[in-house]
SETIMAR-626971 format. One record per residue (C-alpha): x, y, z; residue in one letter. Coordinates in Angstrom, 1 decimal. Example, Ala and Ser with C-alpha at 12.3 -4.5 7.8 and 13.67 -1.06 7.14 Angstrom:
// residues 2
@xx 12.3&yy -4.5&zz 7.8&r A
@xx 13.7&yy -1.1&zz 7.1&r S
// end
This chain:
// residues 288
@xx 116.8&yy 118.7&zz 151.9&r M
@xx 120.5&yy 117.1&zz 151.9&r P
@xx 123.0&yy 119.6&zz 153.2&r S
@xx 126.4&yy 118.0&zz 152.2&r S
@xx 128.3&yy 117.8&zz 148.9&r T
@xx 127.1&yy 114.6&zz 147.2&r P
@xx 129.7&yy 111.9&zz 146.2&r P
@xx 130.7&yy 111.5&zz 142.6&r P
@xx 128.5&yy 109.1&zz 140.4&r L
@xx 130.3&yy 106.4&zz 138.9&r N
@xx 128.9&yy 107.3&zz 135.4&r T
@xx 130.2&yy 104.2&zz 133.4&r A
@xx 129.1&yy 101.8&zz 136.3&r N
@xx 125.7&yy 103.3&zz 136.4&r L
@xx 125.0&yy 103.1&zz 132.7&r L
@xx 126.4&yy 99.3&zz 132.5&r E
@xx 124.1&yy 98.6&zz 135.4&r K
@xx 121.0&yy 99.7&zz 133.5&r Y
@xx 122.2&yy 98.5&zz 130.1&r G
@xx 122.7&yy 101.9&zz 128.5&r L
@xx 124.9&yy 103.5&zz 126.3&r R
@xx 125.4&yy 107.2&zz 125.6&r P
@xx 123.3&yy 108.4&zz 122.7&r K
@xx 125.3&yy 110.6&zz 120.3&r K
@xx 122.2&yy 112.0&zz 118.5&r K
@xx 121.1&yy 113.5&zz 122.0&r L
@xx 124.4&yy 114.8&zz 122.8&r G
@xx 124.9&yy 112.6&zz 125.9&r Q
@xx 128.4&yy 113.3&zz 127.0&r N
@xx 127.8&yy 113.2&zz 130.9&r F
@xx 129.5&yy 115.9&zz 133.1&r L
@xx 131.3&yy 114.1&zz 136.2&r Q
@xx 134.0&yy 116.2&zz 137.4&r D
@xx 132.7&yy 117.4&zz 141.0&r P
@xx 134.9&yy 120.6&zz 140.9&r N
@xx 133.2&yy 121.6&zz 137.7&r I
@xx 129.8&yy 120.7&zz 138.8&r L
@xx 130.1&yy 122.9&zz 141.8&r E
@xx 131.5&yy 125.8&zz 139.7&r K
@xx 128.5&yy 125.6&zz 137.5&r I
@xx 126.2&yy 125.9&zz 140.4&r V
@xx 128.3&yy 129.0&zz 141.8&r A
@xx 128.2&yy 130.6&zz 138.5&r I
@xx 124.3&yy 130.1&zz 138.4&r A
@xx 124.4&yy 131.9&zz 141.6&r D
@xx 121.7&yy 129.4&zz 143.0&r V
@xx 120.6&yy 130.1&zz 146.5&r N
@xx 117.8&yy 128.5&zz 148.8&r E
@xx 115.0&yy 130.6&zz 147.4&r K
@xx 115.6&yy 129.6&zz 143.5&r D
@xx 113.4&yy 127.4&zz 141.2&r T
@xx 116.1&yy 125.9&zz 138.8&r V
@xx 114.9&yy 124.2&zz 135.6&r L
@xx 117.5&yy 121.9&zz 134.4&r E
@xx 117.1&yy 120.7&zz 130.8&r I
@xx 118.9&yy 117.3&zz 130.0&r G
@xx 119.9&yy 116.1&zz 133.4&r P
@xx 121.1&yy 112.8&zz 132.3&r G
@xx 122.0&yy 110.8&zz 135.3&r L
@xx 121.6&yy 113.7&zz 137.7&r G
@xx 125.2&yy 114.7&zz 138.4&r S
@xx 124.7&yy 118.4&zz 138.3&r L
@xx 121.0&yy 118.1&zz 139.3&r T
@xx 122.3&yy 116.6&zz 142.7&r R
@xx 124.8&yy 119.8&zz 143.1&r H
@xx 121.7&yy 122.3&zz 142.1&r I
@xx 119.5&yy 120.6&zz 144.8&r A
@xx 122.0&yy 121.1&zz 147.4&r E
@xx 121.5&yy 125.0&zz 147.0&r K
@xx 118.0&yy 125.7&zz 145.4&r A
@xx 114.8&yy 125.3&zz 146.9&r E
@xx 113.5&yy 123.3&zz 144.0&r K
@xx 114.9&yy 121.7&zz 140.9&r V
@xx 112.7&yy 120.7&zz 138.0&r I
@xx 114.8&yy 118.3&zz 135.7&r A
@xx 113.4&yy 117.6&zz 132.2&r V
@xx 114.7&yy 114.6&zz 130.5&r E
@xx 113.8&yy 113.7&zz 126.9&r I
@xx 115.3&yy 110.3&zz 127.0&r D
@xx 112.9&yy 107.8&zz 128.6&r K
@xx 115.5&yy 105.2&zz 128.8&r N
@xx 117.9&yy 107.2&zz 131.2&r I
@xx 114.8&yy 108.0&zz 133.6&r I
@xx 115.2&yy 105.0&zz 136.0&r P
@xx 118.9&yy 105.6&zz 136.9&r P
@xx 118.2&yy 109.3&zz 137.1&r L
@xx 115.5&yy 108.6&zz 139.6&r R
@xx 117.9&yy 106.4&zz 141.5&r A
@xx 120.4&yy 109.1&zz 141.7&r S
@xx 117.9&yy 111.8&zz 143.0&r L
@xx 116.1&yy 109.4&zz 145.3&r S
@xx 117.6&yy 111.1&zz 148.4&r G
@xx 116.7&yy 114.8&zz 147.1&r Y
@xx 113.0&yy 115.4&zz 147.7&r P
@xx 113.2&yy 119.0&zz 146.2&r N
@xx 114.1&yy 117.4&zz 142.9&r A
@xx 111.3&yy 116.7&zz 140.4&r T
@xx 111.8&yy 114.7&zz 137.1&r I
@xx 109.8&yy 115.3&zz 134.1&r I
@xx 109.9&yy 113.2&zz 130.9&r E
@xx 109.6&yy 115.3&zz 127.9&r G
@xx 111.0&yy 117.5&zz 125.3&r D
@xx 111.3&yy 121.1&zz 126.6&r M
@xx 110.6&yy 122.4&zz 123.3&r L
@xx 107.2&yy 121.2&zz 123.5&r K
@xx 106.4&yy 122.0&zz 127.1&r I
@xx 105.3&yy 125.5&zz 128.1&r T
@xx 107.3&yy 126.6&zz 131.4&r P
@xx 104.0&yy 127.8&zz 133.0&r S
@xx 102.9&yy 123.9&zz 132.7&r E
@xx 105.7&yy 123.0&zz 135.1&r I
@xx 106.8&yy 126.2&zz 136.9&r I
@xx 104.6&yy 127.7&zz 139.5&r N
@xx 107.0&yy 130.9&zz 140.2&r T
@xx 107.3&yy 134.1&zz 138.4&r S
@xx 111.0&yy 133.9&zz 138.3&r E
@xx 113.3&yy 130.8&zz 137.7&r Y
@xx 117.0&yy 130.0&zz 136.7&r L
@xx 118.0&yy 127.8&zz 133.8&r V
@xx 120.8&yy 125.5&zz 134.0&r V
@xx 121.3&yy 123.3&zz 131.0&r A
@xx 124.2&yy 121.2&zz 129.3&r N
@xx 122.6&yy 121.0&zz 125.7&r I
@xx 123.7&yy 120.1&zz 122.2&r P
@xx 124.5&yy 123.4&zz 120.4&r Y
@xx 121.9&yy 123.0&zz 117.7&r Y
@xx 119.1&yy 123.5&zz 119.7&r I
@xx 120.4&yy 126.3&zz 121.8&r T
@xx 118.6&yy 129.2&zz 119.7&r S
@xx 115.3&yy 127.4&zz 119.6&r A
@xx 115.4&yy 126.6&zz 123.2&r L
@xx 116.3&yy 130.0&zz 124.4&r L
@xx 113.5&yy 131.8&zz 122.3&r R
@xx 110.9&yy 128.9&zz 123.6&r H
@xx 111.9&yy 129.9&zz 127.1&r L
@xx 112.0&yy 133.6&zz 126.8&r I
@xx 108.9&yy 134.0&zz 124.9&r E
@xx 106.5&yy 132.1&zz 127.0&r N
@xx 105.6&yy 132.8&zz 130.6&r K
@xx 107.0&yy 132.7&zz 133.3&r P
@xx 110.3&yy 133.8&zz 131.8&r R
@xx 113.9&yy 132.9&zz 133.4&r P
@xx 115.9&yy 135.7&zz 135.2&r K
@xx 119.2&yy 134.1&zz 133.9&r R
@xx 120.5&yy 131.1&zz 131.9&r M
@xx 123.6&yy 129.2&zz 132.4&r V
@xx 124.4&yy 126.8&zz 129.5&r L
@xx 127.2&yy 124.2&zz 129.0&r T
@xx 128.1&yy 124.0&zz 125.3&r I
@xx 130.8&yy 123.4&zz 122.9&r Q
@xx 133.7&yy 125.9&zz 123.3&r K
@xx 133.9&yy 127.2&zz 119.9&r E
@xx 130.1&yy 127.6&zz 119.5&r V
@xx 130.2&yy 129.6&zz 122.8&r A
@xx 132.9&yy 131.8&zz 121.4&r K
@xx 130.5&yy 132.6&zz 118.3&r R
@xx 127.6&yy 133.3&zz 120.7&r I
@xx 129.6&yy 135.7&zz 122.5&r C
@xx 130.9&yy 137.5&zz 119.5&r T
@xx 130.9&yy 141.3&zz 120.3&r P
@xx 128.9&yy 143.8&zz 117.9&r E
@xx 131.1&yy 145.1&zz 115.2&r G
@xx 132.6&yy 141.9&zz 114.7&r K
@xx 131.3&yy 139.0&zz 112.3&r K
@xx 128.3&yy 137.8&zz 113.7&r M
@xx 126.6&yy 134.5&zz 113.1&r S
@xx 122.7&yy 133.7&zz 113.2&r L
@xx 123.1&yy 131.9&zz 116.4&r L
@xx 124.8&yy 135.1&zz 118.1&r A
@xx 122.1&yy 137.3&zz 116.9&r L
@xx 119.5&yy 134.8&zz 118.2&r S
@xx 120.7&yy 135.1&zz 121.6&r I
@xx 122.1&yy 138.6&zz 121.9&r Q
@xx 118.7&yy 139.8&zz 121.1&r V
@xx 117.3&yy 138.4&zz 124.3&r Y
@xx 120.5&yy 139.0&zz 126.6&r G
@xx 124.3&yy 139.5&zz 127.3&r K
@xx 126.1&yy 136.3&zz 127.0&r P
@xx 129.7&yy 135.8&zz 128.6&r E
@xx 131.8&yy 132.9&zz 128.9&r I
@xx 132.2&yy 132.3&zz 132.5&r A
@xx 134.3&yy 128.9&zz 132.5&r A
@xx 136.0&yy 126.4&zz 130.0&r E
@xx 135.6&yy 122.6&zz 130.5&r I
@xx 138.1&yy 120.1&zz 129.1&r P
@xx 136.9&yy 117.3&zz 127.3&r A
@xx 138.2&yy 114.8&zz 129.9&r G
@xx 135.5&yy 116.1&zz 132.5&r A
@xx 132.9&yy 114.3&zz 130.6&r F
@xx 132.0&yy 110.7&zz 130.0&r Y
@xx 132.6&yy 109.8&zz 127.4&r P
@xx 134.8&yy 112.6&zz 126.4&r P
@xx 133.6&yy 114.7&zz 123.5&r P
@xx 136.1&yy 115.3&zz 120.5&r K
@xx 136.0&yy 119.2&zz 121.7&r V
@xx 136.4&yy 121.2&zz 124.8&r D
@xx 133.2&yy 122.9&zz 126.3&r S
@xx 132.4&yy 126.3&zz 127.9&r A
@xx 129.9&yy 127.7&zz 130.4&r V
@xx 128.0&yy 130.6&zz 129.3&r I
@xx 126.0&yy 132.7&zz 131.5&r C
@xx 123.4&yy 134.8&zz 129.6&r I
@xx 121.8&yy 137.8&zz 131.6&r A
@xx 118.7&yy 138.4&zz 130.1&r L
@xx 117.2&yy 141.6&zz 129.2&r Y
@xx 113.7&yy 142.9&zz 130.8&r K
@xx 112.6&yy 143.1&zz 127.1&r D
@xx 114.2&yy 141.8&zz 123.7&r A
@xx 116.4&yy 144.5&zz 121.9&r R
@xx 113.9&yy 144.2&zz 119.1&r I
@xx 110.2&yy 144.9&zz 119.8&r P
@xx 108.1&yy 141.8&zz 120.4&r A
@xx 105.7&yy 142.6&zz 117.5&r H
@xx 108.9&yy 142.5&zz 115.1&r L
@xx 110.7&yy 139.3&zz 116.2&r L
@xx 109.2&yy 137.0&zz 113.9&r D
@xx 110.1&yy 139.3&zz 111.0&r D
@xx 113.7&yy 139.7&zz 112.6&r F
@xx 114.1&yy 135.7&zz 112.6&r F
@xx 112.6&yy 135.5&zz 109.2&r H
@xx 114.8&yy 138.0&zz 107.9&r L
@xx 118.0&yy 136.8&zz 109.5&r A
@xx 117.7&yy 133.1&zz 108.6&r K
@xx 117.2&yy 134.2&zz 105.0&r A
@xx 120.1&yy 136.6&zz 105.2&r G
@xx 122.3&yy 133.9&zz 106.7&r F
@xx 121.2&yy 131.2&zz 104.3&r S
@xx 124.0&yy 132.0&zz 101.7&r Q
@xx 126.1&yy 134.0&zz 104.0&r K
@xx 128.8&yy 134.6&zz 101.4&r R
@xx 126.5&yy 136.4&zz 99.2&r K
@xx 125.5&yy 140.0&zz 99.5&r T
@xx 122.6&yy 140.9&zz 101.5&r L
@xx 120.7&yy 141.6&zz 98.1&r R
@xx 121.2&yy 138.3&zz 96.8&r N
@xx 121.1&yy 136.1&zz 100.2&r S
@xx 117.7&yy 137.8&zz 101.1&r L
@xx 116.1&yy 137.6&zz 97.6&r A
@xx 117.2&yy 133.8&zz 97.5&r G
@xx 115.8&yy 133.2&zz 101.0&r G
@xx 112.6&yy 135.3&zz 100.9&r L
@xx 112.1&yy 134.2&zz 97.2&r R
@xx 111.7&yy 137.7&zz 96.0&r R
@xx 113.2&yy 139.7&zz 93.3&r P
@xx 116.5&yy 141.1&zz 93.8&r T
@xx 115.3&yy 144.5&zz 92.8&r T
@xx 112.6&yy 144.5&zz 95.6&r E
@xx 115.1&yy 143.4&zz 98.0&r I
@xx 117.5&yy 146.1&zz 97.1&r K
@xx 114.7&yy 148.9&zz 97.4&r K
@xx 113.9&yy 147.2&zz 100.8&r L
@xx 117.4&yy 147.7&zz 102.1&r L
@xx 118.0&yy 151.1&zz 100.7&r E
@xx 114.7&yy 152.2&zz 102.7&r R
@xx 116.4&yy 150.9&zz 105.7&r A
@xx 119.6&yy 152.6&zz 104.9&r D
@xx 121.7&yy 149.5&zz 104.6&r I
@xx 124.1&yy 149.1&zz 101.5&r D
@xx 122.6&yy 146.1&zz 99.7&r P
@xx 126.4&yy 144.7&zz 99.0&r R
@xx 126.7&yy 144.3&zz 102.7&r R
@xx 126.9&yy 140.4&zz 103.9&r R
@xx 124.5&yy 139.5&zz 106.7&r A
@xx 127.3&yy 139.0&zz 109.1&r E
@xx 128.3&yy 142.8&zz 109.2&r T
@xx 124.9&yy 143.9&zz 110.3&r L
@xx 124.6&yy 144.7&zz 114.2&r N
@xx 121.2&yy 144.1&zz 116.0&r L
@xx 120.1&yy 147.6&zz 115.6&r D
@xx 120.5&yy 147.4&zz 111.9&r E
@xx 118.5&yy 144.1&zz 111.9&r W
@xx 115.8&yy 145.9&zz 114.0&r G
@xx 115.5&yy 148.7&zz 111.4&r I
@xx 115.4&yy 146.0&zz 108.7&r L
@xx 112.7&yy 144.3&zz 110.3&r S
@xx 110.8&yy 147.4&zz 110.8&r K
@xx 110.8&yy 148.1&zz 107.2&r T
@xx 110.1&yy 144.7&zz 106.1&r W
@xx 106.9&yy 144.7&zz 108.6&r H
@xx 105.8&yy 148.2&zz 107.1&r K
@xx 106.4&yy 146.8&zz 103.5&r N
@xx 104.5&yy 143.5&zz 104.0&r T
@xx 101.6&yy 145.3&zz 105.9&r A
@xx 101.1&yy 147.9&zz 103.2&r A
@xx 101.1&yy 145.0&zz 100.6&r K
@xx 98.4&yy 143.4&zz 102.6&r S
@xx 96.2&yy 146.4&zz 103.0&r D
@xx 96.3&yy 147.2&zz 99.0&r S
// end
C-alpha cells in the first residue's frame, strides 16, 4: 500500500483524455483540492484497520487519499463510462476495489465482509435519505458516515429539534446525529457547482430512535405529512394517506397531537408516538 500523499489529479485533462464530460444528472462535480481531500479523510477518522465504502468515487481523487490510510477501500461507481479513468487513477493502490453499480441496488453484505465499516461519499442530495436508510437497514451497518453535499441541504439536515424540521432532517436524525464538520467552496470542484458544499459527519446510533417495526409507518406518515407542508397535519395527512379528515383528526388526538399543527413542528418523539398510534389503528382494522 502506498505511503505518500498522492499527487493531485488533473481532472480536466483526465476527462479529455477519455473523451468524457461531467454528467449533471449524476451530480458529477469532481472534488480536486488536495487540502480538502485530506481534511475529509481526517474528519472520517480513517485508520489502517478500517474498511471504507466510497459511493461515487468519480475519477478517484478522494479514493486515493482514503487508500493511503485505510486497510481497504471499496469504491462503488454507477457511471460505467468513468470506470476506465478511475481504474487508471487507482492502478497503484492494490487495497482499492472498484465495483460498477448502483449502491441503492447493492446490499452491503454482497461487497463488505467485515462487521463494521465507514462510509465516505460525495453524493447528490436527492439520494441522501434513501441511501442512508438502505445502508442502515441492511447488514453490516456502517459505524460512521461522512457525506459531502450542498451546504444549504447540510444545514437543513442538521436542524436541531425544536426548530422547523424538514423531511430529510427527520429521515437522517432518526438514525444518527449529524453535524457540519467542514465547508467547501464551489471552486474546490471541477466543474464548480453553483453553490457551496459542506461535509457532514453522522454518528450513528446503535438503534434507530423509532423502533424497527415502526420505521415503515414512520416514513409513510412523514412523507404524507410533508406532502403539503403548508397545510395543517389534519389536512396534509388526510391528503397524503387518502383518508377522511375526521379519521385523521381522531388519530392525531389519540397521539395527543394538535391536528392544527404542521408537520415541520413535530419532533422525532412525537413522530414516534404517531407511528405507534397509526400502527395500532391499522392492525386493529385488519383484525376486525
